[in-house]
N, C-alpha and C positions, 0 to 999 in steps of 0.2 A: 385587588389587594391593596391594602393601604400600607405604604412605606414610611419608614422613619428617617429624619434626617441622618442620623448617626449610622445608618445603613448605607447611604450614598455618598456622604461626605467623610473626608479624612479629616476629623475635628483637630487632632495634635498638630497637623500641618497649618490649618486655619489658625489656631491659637497663636503659633510661632509667627504667621504671616501678620496677625492683628497686633501682635505685640511690637513688631518692627513699625507698623503703621502708627501706633500710639506714640512710639519714640518720636517719630516724625511730626505728627500733628498734635499731640496731646488729647485725642479724642478718645473716650470711653467707648469700647465695643462689647457686645454681648449677642449670643445667638441662643433663642429660646425654641423649643418645639411646642406643638399644639397641646402637650400635656402639661405645659408649664415648667418642664424640666430645663434647667440651664446647661447647655451643652458647651458653651464658651463664654468666658468674662475676661476683659482685660482692662485695668486701669480704673476701676471704680474707686469713686472718692470717698474719703472717710466720713463726710459730712452724711452721705447716705447709708454707708455700711454701719457706721457706729452710732449714728443717731436717727435718722429718719426711718430706716428699716427694722430698728430694735424697739422703738417706742409704739404702744398699739395705736395711739390716735395718728401719729404721723405715717405709720405703716398703713393704715386704712386709707389716708389720702394717697399713698403710693399706688395701693390697688385701684383706687378710683382713677388715678391717671393712666396706669396700664390699661385698664377697661376702656378708657376713653381712646387710647391710641388703637387698641383692637378694632372698636366699632367704626374708626374712621380710617383704618389703615388702607382700604381698597380705593379711597376716593382720589388719591393722587400716587404718583410714583413713590414718594415718600412723604411723611408727615412730621412737623416741627411743632412741639405743644410745650407750653409752660405748665409745669407740674403745680399742684396745690401747695407744695412746699416751698416754692420759690425758685426752683431750678429748671432748666430747659432739658426736653427729652425729644428725641428722634427716634423714627421707626422706619424700616423697609421690609415690605413682605418679601419671603422667598417662595416664589410659585414654581413649582415643577410639574409639567404634564398637567397644567391647569388646575393642580391641586396645591392650596396653600399647606404647606408642611412646616413653616416656622417663620420667626421674624429676626431681622437684624435690629438690634436696640443700639442707640448710642445716646449721649446726653451728658447730664451732670456737669454742666457748664453754664455760664452767665453771658449774656450778650453784651453787657455793660458792668461797670464797676457797681457793687451790690450797695443797696440801702441797708447799712449795718443795723440801724435801730430797729428796722422790720424783723431782723433775724435775732436781735436781742430780745425783743418781746416774745418771739416765737420760743427762744430757749427758755425764758421764764415761765411761759404758758404751760410747757411740757415738762418741765423739771430738767433740762439740760444742764450741764456744767457750762455755764455762759462762756467762761474764758476758753475752754476746749472746743466748744462748739464755733466760736468766732474765729479760733485759729484753723479750724477746718474749713470753715467758709473761705477764709482768705487764700487757701490753697486750690479752691476751684477754679479752673482756667476760665479765662474771659475770651471768647471766640466770636469774632464779628459776624455779621450775616452773610457777607461775601464768603469768608472762609467756610461757615456752616454750609453754604449752598455747594461749595466745591467739594466738600468732604462727603455731603449727601449724594453728589453726583457720583463720587467714586463708589460709595456703598451701593448705589442703585446698579452701577455697572458691575460690580463684584457680585451682586445678587443675581444679574443676569447670567454671569459666567457660571455661577453656582447652579443656576436653574438648568443651563445648558448641560453642565456636566452632570448634574442630578437626573436629567432625563435620559443621558446616554447610559448611566448607570442603571436606571430603571428598566431601559429598553433591554440591557444586557441581562439584568435579573429576569425579566419577563422570558427571554429567549432560553435562559438556563432553565427556567421552570418548565417551559414548553418541552425543552429537550430531556428535562428530568420525566415529565409525564410520558412522553413518548419512550424513553428507556424503561419506565416503569411498565408500560403496556407491554413492550417487547419482552421484557423480564417475565411478565406474567404468563405471556405465551410460552416462553421457554420453560417456566417451571411447571407448567401444565403438561408439557410433553417430555419432561425429563424427572429424574427420582429426586426432586427437590421440592421444598415448599418455603413459603414466605409468612411474615408475621409483621403485623402493624401494632404499635404500642402507643397509645394517646396517653402521655403520663398526667395530663391535666385532669382527666376524667377516670382515668385507670383502666380504660378498656383495652383489651388484648385481643386482636382479631387474627385468625389463621386463614391461609388460602386452602382452596379445595385439595391442591396437591399436597399441602402438608398433612391434611387428615389422611389422605389416600396413601402417602409414603409411610406413616404409621398404623395405619390399618383401622382409624377411628371413623365414626360417621360425624357429620358436621356439628350435631347437638351434643355429643358424648363429653366433650372437654369444654369446661367453663370458660367463657372469655375474659380470663383475668390473669394478671401476671403469677399470682400464687398458684393458679392451676397448672399453668405452664412449668413453673419452677419445681412443682411436686412431681413431674415426670422424670426428672432428671436423676440420674443414679447419684446415691448418697455421696460416694467418694468424689464425683466430680462437681458437685452443686457448689461447694465453696470457690472453687475456681472460677465456675460460670459467672457467679453473681459479682466475683471480685472484678472480672473482666469488664462487665456490663456497667459496674460502678465507676470504674477508672475512666471508662469512655465518657459516661454522663457527666462526670465531673471535669472532663476535659484533659484528663492526664494522658490519654492515649488517642490517637487520630481516628481510630475506628475500633469496634468491637470484634475480635476474631479468637474463637477458641475451638477445641475438639472435646467432644463429651459424648456420654451415652444416655439415650432416651429409652424410657419403658414404651414397648409397643402394646397393641391390644392382645396380642398372643402371649403376652408375658415375657417376652425376650426384650433383650436391649439392643439397640441399633447405635453404631457410631455415627455421630453427626458432626459435619463441619459448620459450625455457625459462625456467621459473620453479620454485622449490622453497624447502623450510623445513626446518629442524631440527626434528623433533617430540619429541625425547627427548634429555634431557642428564643426567649424573649430578650428585653433590652438588658437584662440583668445576667444574661448568658445561662439562665435556667432552662434545662431541657424540655421541651414541650411534647415533641413527637419522635419516636424512633421506630425505624423499619429494619427488618433483617432477613436473612435467607438462611434456611437449614437444608444442607444437602447430605444425603445418605452416602457416606464415604466407605460403607461396607463393601459396596458393590460397584461403585462408579467413580470417575474422577470428580475432584473438587471444582465445584461451580465458581467461576470468578465472580468475586462480587463488585459490584459497580460503585466506585466512589467518586465523588466529587471535590475538586480542590477549591478551596476559597479564593476568589480572585482578589486582586489588590484593587481597593476602593480608591477612587479618585486619581487615576494614574498620572493625570497631568499636574497635580500637586505634588505628588511623590517624586516626579521628575526633578522638581526643585529642592527636595529635601535633601539636607547634607552636602549641597553643591555651592559653588560661588553664586551669589545672587547680587544683580546689580540692577537697580530701579532707575530708569531714565524717563525724563519727560519727552513729549513730542518732537522736540529739537534734539533730543540725543545728549541732553545735559544730565549729568549724575544726580540722582536725589537720594539713593540709598546705596550703600556699599557694606555689605554684611563682613563678619569677622573673618570668615575663610578668605575672603579677598584680601582683608587686611593682612592676614598671616602669610598669604601666598606672594603678595606684591611687595609688603613692606610698607605701603601707604596707609596712613589713616584716613578715616572718612573725611575728616576736616582737610586733609591734604588734596581730596579729589572733588569735594563738595561743589557742584555748579559746574565743573569741567566738563568737556564733551568726552564721551566715551571712547571716541577713536584715538584721542590723543594718547591713551594708555596703550595703544597697539603698536606693532612693528610697523615700519612704513609701508611695506608692501601690503598689509592689510587694512590699511585706513580707507582707501577707495571704496573697497566693498562695504564697509561698515557705515560709511556715509550715506550710501546709496539706500541701505535698509530704512532709512529714516525719510527717504524721497516718497512723496505722496503717490506718484504713479506705479509704485512697486506694491501698493497695499489693496487688497480687495475690500472696498469700502462697504460692500454688502455684508460681509461676515462680521459676526459680533467679536471675533477674536481671530489673530493669526500667528502661526508659528513658523519659524524658520530654524533649520540646523545647519551648521557649519563649524570650520575649524579656523583657529588664527593664533598667532602669538601674542601674548599679554607681556608687557614689559614691566619688570620689577623696579623697586626704587634704585637697586644698585646696577640697573640695565640689563640684568638677565632676562632671557627669553623663556617663557613658560608656554606650552602647547596646550591650547584649551579647546574642549568640544563645548559649544554653545547651543542652547536651545532658547530662542528668543519669542516671547509672546507679547503680541500687540494688544492693549485693552483699548477699545474705541466705544464711543458713546452711540446713542440712537441716531445722531446726525452723522456718524462716520468720523467724528474728530478723535484723534488719538489722545488719550489722556495720559496714559502710561505705556512703558515698554519694559517688561520684565526680562532680563537676561540671565538665564540658569546655565553655569558653566562646570565642566568637570576637567580638572587638571589631569592630562593624558600624557604630560612629559615623561614621567617615569614609566607609563604604559609602554610608549614608544622605545624609550631605553631598554625595558625589558624584553619587549619585542625582538629588538635587535639582538640582545644577550641570549635570548631563547634560541634564535636562529644559530648563532654561534656555538650555544651549548649543544644544540641537536648535531651540528657538524662534529663538535668535539666528541660528544657521545658516541656518534655512529664510527669515529676512528678508533675511540676506546673499545667499543664493543667489538671491532675487527682485529684489535692488537692486544687486548687484555689478556694477560697470562692467567686464563682460567675460562670458566663458563659463566656467562651471565644467562640468566633464565627467569621465566615468570610461570607460575602455576595458578589455576583457577582454584577455588575454595574446595573443590572435591579432588584436587590433586593432580589435574591434567596440564601437561605442558602447553602453554599458549605461545612461548618463545623460547628459543635457545639460541645463543650466539655461535659463530663459526668455531669458537674454541672447543666446543662438545666434539666435532668431528675430528679435530686435531688431537684431542686427549682420548678419546673413547672410540673413534672409528666410525661410529653410525653416521648416516646421512642425516640432515635436520629433518626431512620429511618423514624419517623413520621414527622420530622422536616426538615432534609436535602433534597435539591432539591426543596424545597416548599417556596413561597413568605413570607417575614416576615409580610405581610400584614394580612395573615390568623391569625396570634397570636397577633397583636398589636390592642389595642382599636380603633375603627373607628374615634374616635374625635383626636387620637394622630398620626395618619397616616401622615397626612400632615407635621406636625413638624419633624417627623423621616426622611422623604424624604428631607425636607429641610436641616437637619443635613447631611445627606449623600451627598447632592450635593454641599454643603459648603467644605466638605472634598476633593472630587473630584476636585472641581473648584479651590480651593487654594492650593491643595496638601499639607496641613498642618495639623498636628493632631488636632482633636477638643475633647472636653470632656464636660460633663454635661448636657447632653439632658435627660429629666424624661419623661416616658410614661409608659403606662399599658399594661401589658402582660397576657394572659389569661391562667390560670392553668387549667390542665387536669380535675379538678372537676368543672370548670365553673365560679370560682371566679378570679377577676382581681387582679394582684399582680403588685405593683409599681416597676420599675426597672430605675436606671440611667446608663448611658453607656458613654464611652469614645472609641475613634477609630482613626484610620489612614488609608491612603490609601497606598497600596502595589504597587510599580511602577515597570515597565519593564526596561531594559536596557536602552532604550530611554527615560525614564522619564516620560513615559505615565501610568497612574494609571490603574491597571489591575483588582482589586478587594479591598474590604473593610475588614478590621479585627477591631474587637472591643472587648470589655470587660464590661459585665454588672453584677451590683450587685442589690441585692433585697433591697429596701428602704422602703418596705410597712410599716414597724414598725415606721420608721421615719416619713413618712407621715401622718400616724394615729396620731403620737405624735404632729406634726405641727397642724393638725386638732383640736386635743384636746386642744393644747395650745390656738389656735385661739378661739375656743368655751369658753375655762376658761376665756380668756380675757374679751370676750363679756359678759360672765355671770358676771364675777367680776365687770365690768364697770356698768351692769344693776342693779346688786345688790347693788353697791355703791351708784348709783344715786336714786334708786327707794326705797331704804330702808327707813322706816318711822323713825328710829332712827338716831340721829345725829353722823356722822362718819367723823373723821378728820384725816389727816396725817401731822406730824409735825416733825422737827428735834429735836434730844435729846437736844442738847446743849443749844441753845437759845429758843427753843420752837417756833419757827416761823412755822406759817401754811404753807405747801407745796400744800395742796388740802383739800377741804371740800365738803361734798355733799349738795344737795338741802335742806335735811331735817334740816341741821343745820343753813342754812341760813334763812329758814322760822322760825324756832324755836327762834333763837338768835336775828333775825331782822337785820342782816347785808347784804350788797350787796358784791358779790364775791371780787370785787377789794378791798373792805374795810378790807378783812381778809387775803388775801394771802400776804405773805412776812411779817406779823406782828406775834407778840408773843401774848400768852394769858395774859401775864403780861401787855403788851402795851394796849389790848383791855379791861383791868380791868374786866375779865370774872371770876376769882377766888373771891369767897366771902371772903375767908381766902388765900392770897396769899402764905403763907408759906405751905399751904397744898399741892402744887404741888410739892416742894421738897420731902416731905414725901411720896407722891405716887411714885416719880420717883425712889427713894431710894428702895422703896419696889419692884418695877418693875425689877430693875437692880440685886436685891437680888434673887428674885424668878423667874424671867423672864416673870411674867405677873401679871395682877390683874384682878379680875372677881367680877362685881355688888358691887363695892364700892360706897357706897351711900355719896353723897356730893350735896353741892348748889352751882348754877352759878348764874352769874348776866347777865341779857338780856341787848341789846342795850338801851332798854326803861327804865332801872334801876329795873325791876321786878326780883324778886329772886325766882328761881324754883328748884326743887328738882330732881335730876339724879342718876341713877344707872351707874356707869362708869366702863367699862371694857377695859383693854389696854393690848397690847403685842408688843414687838420689832419686826420690820420687815426690811428686805434689800430694799432699794429704791434708785435705781440710784447707786448701788454699796456702799451706806452709810447706816449705822443704823438709822432708824425713829421709830417713835412712832405711832402706829395704835390705835386709841381711838374710842370706841362706846359708846355713853352717851343716855341712855333711859331716857325720860322725865316721871317721876312717880309722878309728882305734883297731877294731878287728882286722881290717885290711893291713895295717901296718904290722900286726901280728904275723899275719899269713905271709906278707911280703919277707919278713925275717926268716920264716920258717922256710920259704921258697928258695931262699937265696943259697942255703945249704944244698937243697934239692938240685938247684941248676948247676952248682958247682960239681956235683957228682954225675949228671947226666951229659954235661956240655961236650966234654972230651969225646964220649962214646957217640952223640948224635951229630957232631960236626962233620963226621967222616962218612957217614952212612950215605949211599946213593939212593937214598929214598926222601920223599917230601916228608920232613920232620918239624914240628912246631909245638910250642907250649903256649896255652891259652888260660887266663885267669877266669875267674867266676863270672867276669863281666864279658867274656869271650874277646878279651884284648890280647894282642900277640905280646907274649913276654920273652919267647925265644923262637929263632927259626934257623935252620941250618943253611949252608951256602947252596946245597943242591937246590932247595926250594926257590932261593933268591935267583939262581941261575936259570931254572925252569921257567920261571915266572916273570923275569926281567925287571925285578926290583932291586933297590938297594936297602941295606938293613935298616939304615936311620928312617927310611920312607914308611916302614911297616911296624916297626916295635912301637907298642902302646896304642896301635890302631885297632879297630874293630874288625875281625876276621871276616865278618859277612859284608861289611861295607866295601872291602878291597877285593875279596876272591870269589865271592858266592855270587852267582849270575842273579840279576833283579827278579826274573820270574819266579825263582824258588827261594829267595832269600828269606822272606818271613816264615815260609813253611819250615826251612831248616832252622832257623832261629827259635821257632816253636819247639822244634824236636830237641835242640840242645838245652833250652831253658827247662823242659820237662826232665831230661836226663840229670841236670844239676839237681833238680828238687828230689829225684828218686836216688841220686847218687849211683847212678849206673851208666855206662857207656851207650851211645847210640846203637841201635840194631841194624841200620842200612850198611851196605858194603861199598858202594861205588857212587860217585857224583861228579858233576863238572866244576871246575874252578876256572877263573879267568885270569889271563896273562895281563900285563900292563898295557899290552896293545890291543887288548878286547878278544885275542883269541881265547879259545876254550881248549881245556885239558880235562881229559877223563882220568881219575884217580881211584884206585881200589884202597880203602881206608882199612887200617886197623886203630882202633880208638881205646883210650884208657883214661878212666876219671881219676883225677888226683883228690886226695882228701886231706883236710886239715887234722892237726892232732885231736881237735875234738869231734872228728868224724864228720865235720861239714864240707861241702864241696869246695874245693878250692881251684878246680879248673880242669883242663883236659890236657893229656899228652896225645898228640895224633902222628902217626906214621902212615904214609901212603906210597903206593906204586904207580907210576905213571903208564896207563895202558891205553893211551889215546890213539896209538897206530894200531893197535890189536883191535880196538873196538872199530875203527873206521874201516879196516878190511873185513871185519864181519857183518858190518852195516852194508857195504857195497855188495857183497855176496847176496844178502837177503833182498836187496833192491832189485838186482838183476833176475833173480829167481822169480820174485814177485811180478816184475814187468814182463817177463817170458810168459808167465801163467796168465797174466790178465789178457795179454795179447792174444794168445791161443783162444781163450774163452770167448772173447767178444768179435773176433773177426773171423771165426768158423762159419764159412759159407755164406757170410752177410754181403759181401761185395759182389758176389755171382747174383744173390737175390735183388739187390738194389739195382745193379747195373743191367740186367738182362730180363728177370721176371717181372719187375715192376715198371723200370722205365720204359721198356719197349711197348707195353700195351698203353702206356700214358701217351707216348709220342703219338700212337694211332688216334687215340681220342683227341689229341690237340690237332692233328692235321684234318680230321674229319670236321672238327668244329671251324677251322679255318676255311674249309671248302663250303660248308654250310653258309658261313658268313660272306664269303666271296660271291657265290652264285645265287643264293636265295634269300639274301637279307631283306631285298624290298618286297619279298612274298609274306614275311612275318608281320604281324600286328605288333603293337607296342610290348604286350605281354610276351609274345614269342621273343622279340628282340631282347627283352631283360632277361629272359630265361637263358638264351643263348650267351649273352654276356655273363651271366653268372656262371655258367658251364666252363666258359674260358678261364674265367677268375680262378675258379676251384682246381682247374688243372694246372695252371701255373703255380698255385699255392702248393698243390701236390708235389709237384717238380721241385719247389724250393724245400719242402720238407725233405724229400728223399736225399736232396744235395746236403742238407743240414745233417742228416743221419749219418751219410758218408764220411762227413767231416768229423762227426764227433767219433765214429768208430775208427777212423785213421790216427786219432790223437795218441792212442796207446799202441796202435798197430805199427805205426811207422817210426822208426827210430830217427830222431833227428839230431844232427850234429851240434854240440854245444860249443859255442865260442863267446868270445867277449863281444857283448851287444851294448852299443851306445843308446840308452833309452830316450835321450834327447832326440836323436835322429828318428828312432822308431815313431814316437809320439807325433813328431812334425810330419812324417810321412802319412801317418793314419789320419790326421786332420786334412791335409791336402786331398786325399782320396775321398773322404766323407764330404768335404765342401759344404760345411754348415751354412744356413741361410744368414743373412745380414743381421737379424734380429738377435742371434744367439752369439756371444763372446765366449771364447775358451782361453782361460787364463791358466798359464803354467807358473805356479807361485814360487818355485825354487829349482835349483840345478838338479837334474835327473842323474843317477849314478849309471857307470858301465859295468854290468854284471854277466856272469858266465851262464848264458841261456840258449835255448834254442830261438832263433830270430822268427820264424814263421810263426810258432805258438805264442811268442810274446806279442806279436803283432795283432793276433787274434784276440788275446786278453784286452788290449786297449781298445781295438776296433769295436768289439761287442759293447763294451761298457759305455764308450763315448757315443756310439750311434744309438744306444737306447735313451741317454739323456737327450740327444737331439730329437729323436722320434717322438718321444712323449712331453716335450716341453710345451706348456700351456701358457706361458707369461709372454706378454708383448716385449719384455727386454729379457731375454734368457742369459744365464750366466752358468758356465760350467769351469769349475775350478779343479786343477790337478797339481797334488802335491806329494812330497815323500819324506820319509824319516828315517834316520838310521838307528835301528834297535839292537845293534851288536851283531849278532849271528844272522840277523835278516833285515830286510828293509821293508817298511810299512807304507803302502801307497793309498792314496785316497782319490776318489774322484767324485766330486760333489756337484750338484745341481739345485736350482731353485725352481724346478717343476712341480708337478702335482703332489708329489709324495706318495708313499705306500703305507697302508695300513700295517700295524705291526703283526697281526694275525696272518699275513701273507709272507713273512720274511723268510720262512722255510720253504714255502711252496714255489716261489719265483724260481729256485735254483733245480727245481725238478724238471725233467724232459718233457716238452710239449705243453707247459703250463703258461698260460698268459692271464693278465688280470682285466684285459678289455676284449670284448668280442672281436674277432679276426676281421669282420667287416668294417669295424671302425678303425682298427690299426693293423695294417698287414704285418704278420709275426708268426714265425715258426715255433716260438717257445722252446729254442734249442740253445741260442745265444748265451744265455746265463749258465745253461748246463754245461757248455764247452768251457767257458771261463773257469767254473769251479773244477772241472776235470784237469785242466792245464795247471791251475795253481797247485792243486793237490799231487800232481806228477812231481812238482819241484818241491814237495814237503811243506807246502805253503797252505794257508787258509784264507777263506773269502766270506766276508758277511756284510750285512746292510744294516743301516740306521737311518731311520726317516720319520718326518712329520708330516701328516696330511695338511696340504695347502701351503708348505713351506719349502719342501723339497727333500731330497735323497743323497745320501754319502755312502758308496760303496768302498769298502777296506779290502785289502789282500796283502799278502806278505809273500816275498819272494827271498830265496837265500841270498847272503851277501858273499859267499865264497862257493867256488866250484864244488859240486857232489862227486 
């Protein structure tokens, strides 16, 4: 196969090299291939380009001279010839693999000063502008014979180097072609055995060939489809045809690196098959015009896509490319600098004139000079090689004495006799590279620290959304181990409602190639809760600029989101409270007093429309009955910060004067201080108060001396009157209760809201409450039972004014009745539960059980060595079951004795009880028992109290599943009773078992796993209820359990 010079040489690099050589020597240079195409031209003289080569007669002489050079080119290493137009020409053949592929031309010079008369006659003969022609002649360089020989020796040596490089490139191309043929043969074998086919399109002659497997894949015989591109195109589905043609055209024109498309093709059966088409132009001419294209068609309807084999073009003339864009220093065989390119000047600060003729090692750091000198020693060079390269690094000194680290490639150009003509040094400044490498190592260390300590999660995702990396922050924030996250899709962790926007966010990054930030979404914590995160990220690209994965950083914004929700709810609540409040609320600026906002209650009360108020002041509306009072109130607010329930009078729009309680405070509104005022209309209340004053006067003397609990309440259930008997009974002073809310002082907390609701309903209906007796509290917290007789008080307009209440203290009577009922119930319960039970347990059940145990012990002692493993296991199981049955019977006895046995109640110090129980239970070292506050001393039965704490604490110890267990015991005074809590951080209990666990014989785990009778909590419940208390449980699975129970705070 014939190769062209432009296929095996890097012409642009040679062009630059010859331009530099022309600058040094003044010699013209050109490279012409065998087709006459000029591949390279440097320094051509105007006398040739503007005169000799444009005039037909002289151009003919030029061609005759060129022909002479071609005919005699192979007689010598190079040829020098005087052309017919009077100038000197030179030529050197470029031989590659014994084939003449082109010629190095030089010339257009004179060996001595010209005979101008000869050239003037020539100008007149051919009609040239004589003056311009002579000017061009005078610019022709004069080069002596010695310099010509030296230059041609250089060209000859360069031609040999190009020959060697060309031969290497040809061998490389041949190897690639052989590999391609071998690959093509293998591909044909693969195609014949797979559901694929190939085609070969010769664009020069229009032939389109199909493989046998292609015909077989579509069901056609070899002669059914015409071997043309048009015939192939006609089989493509109409809707797909434009896309296929466009993809082929783009590739042929060089827009795309290869042809690849999916389309449908008509089969012989009339159906269409989906085809994966791939192809590539495999031959182009010198003008890059496509000559031949081959392709593969794979049936992707049933099988996987076949991988197309593509070849990447290799870089031509690698040796020359090594020098492109680098520092280039050309030296002679002694090491003296002959050429110093611009990049060298930029980096060192020296001009070529500064270093011309100096030794190259004089520019190096002292420690590098010796090695550089040795490179020019003759013994180090292999004189049998046409060229020699060495690579090394050293420090180049700049003009200002700075050191630049350079990586050098040195090429020795030697002639046929082994003499070094030139040494070309090509270098790359790697100073910044070394600095960047150091910075990169430092950055990697900093980045590693950042990854470990960043207040968030750093992660990376593949294009399909799988985690390829997550930082330790994930485990800290979300609880999952890193191994549970990496290589899994992010969709497994993101809330279903947020997946779409996360996908869109990633798509925007990959599509735009730009970093994005601010996407907010929910991520699932290991405990099942959802945490809000915000994420920013960017795409990481490969060398071609294509995104390969996504890197992001996420931070937890759950608290911020909750604050936003709370703020929104607060704003809604404020708006609702503002507009629905029955009192008049206004916002006004402090300076002029202009209204900024008012609520509906203000408009209804004062009789204005909204537009009549906003932007106007209270003084403009003449609202103040006494205008100077506004300044007085404002001064008081500025001095104390606010006012509360300041009684004043305002004028309505109608002129009516009404009485209000005014409260005001300074608030920030729109960045400026404003006054928030609330005015409560008490006009009707004032009228009621006046009416009640007379009523109070009439009843006061009567009620003061009655030995009954007597009080008068207003319509807000505030105490306006109470007699001395009430104060004496409940331990209060008059000034401590008058004006106070009845419920806040006297009604127990657990019924306070219920009774308040009843009273409010009674006020609305203007009827007295229907219930008779209830409890009230003394100042010390003691409770009294009172039998009430209530009367509702009405205003003159028949509206409710309040209540007059009279009650009899029946506390002692009810206590005696309660005690009688308790004794009777206790007796009945004892008789029912203990009837014949003790005898059954102690005799009928325990006696045979002891016999079974004795027999089992005898079998174990005398025959254990006779049993196999199964027998031993069965015997052990029998003994365990007997022990379990014994414990169960003991538990039943304990349960039955709770109510059967009367226990003396006395003052019991619970601190001592709990301490004794803990000492008996002896909890393991990994479990801590913490008593959070001081326990009270109560009137209880000591043994039963010990049973309560022993059963609850032992349960927490028995079922603890944490390596560091914690049991907390606390109490709280609730007035008439004490609330106790025993909390642990154990496994927790499912809510559906909260009631079941207090049922006798009920356990939540098999008894073979945890030895339990199922009676302990039943005993706790029974004892607590004997003391009129309650017991309940609250628990979260995996987090722990808290048992609550109450005991009376005073003796029953």
